ZAMARGU-4260 file (C-alpha; in steps of 0.2 Angstrom, whole numbers, plus 5000, padded with zeros to 4 digits):
<rodrens>
0) 4949/4943/5000 | 4946/4962/5002 | 4950/4976/4990 | 4955/4993/4998 | 4958/5010/4989
5) 4963/5027/4994 | 4969/5043/4988 | 4988/5048/4990 | 4989/5066/4986 | 4985/5066/4967
10) 4988/5047/4967 | 4977/5032/4969 | 4983/5017/4979 | 4974/5000/4977 | 4978/4987/4990
15) 4973/4969/4988 | 4976/4958/5003 | 4973/4940/5009 | 4975/4935/5028 | 4973/4917/5034
20) 4970/4916/5053 | 4986/4911/5061 | 4996/4912/5045 | 5005/4926/5036 | 4995/4936/5024
25) 5000/4945/5008 | 4997/4964/5005 | 4999/4970/4988 | 4994/4984/4977 | 4997/4997/4964
30) 5000/5015/4965 | 4993/5025/4950 | 4992/5044/4946 | 4975/5051/4948 | 4978/5063/4934
35) 4983/5050/4920 | 4982/5033/4927 | 5000/5030/4924 | 5010/5019/4937 | 5020/5029/4950
40) 5038/5022/4953 | 5047/5024/4970 | 5032/5028/4981 | 5037/5022/4999 | 5024/5012/5009
45) 5026/5009/5027 | 5017/4997/5038 | 5013/5002/5056 | 5020/4992/5070 | 5033/4983/5059
50) 5050/4987/5053 | 5044/4986/5035 | 5046/4997/5020 | 5039/4994/5002 | 5043/5003/4987
55) 5032/5003/4971 | 5041/4996/4956 | 5041/5002/4938 | 5023/4996/4936 | 5018/5005/4952
60) 5016/4988/4961 | 5021/4983/4978 | 5019/4968/4990 | 5024/4960/5006 | 5020/4946/5018
65) 5013/4951/5035 | 5010/4942/5051 | 4991/4941/5056 | 4985/4958/5063 | 4978/4975/5059
70) 4989/4988/5052 | 4990/5005/5045 | 4999/5008/5029 | 5007/5025/5025 | 5011/5030/5007
75) 5024/5044/5005 | 5031/5052/4989 | 5039/5069/4985 | 5027/5082/4980 | 5011/5074/4988
80) 5004/5074/5006 | 5007/5058/5016 | 4992/5047/5016 | 4987/5034/5028 | 4975/5019/5026
85) 4969/5012/5043 | 4962/4996/5048 | 4970/4984/5035 | 4969/4967/5041
</rodrens>
């Protein structure tokens, strides 16, 4: 199990993922405001190399099942710069 975090503009993205070799893995996380710690709703998260888009819910959470591999995840929301987190596996 690995914990990743990165800044998305003024937001904090936390991703927790589990990958079992040869089996699908789970990526999940929560998008929070760096200013007040509140969840951010509607942030789009894209996984490189896959036709996959996740959107943070009312609690700022997201999750998806991924095949084994190494990915980059991009977080996009209005008013902030797009942020990319590389080497997620």
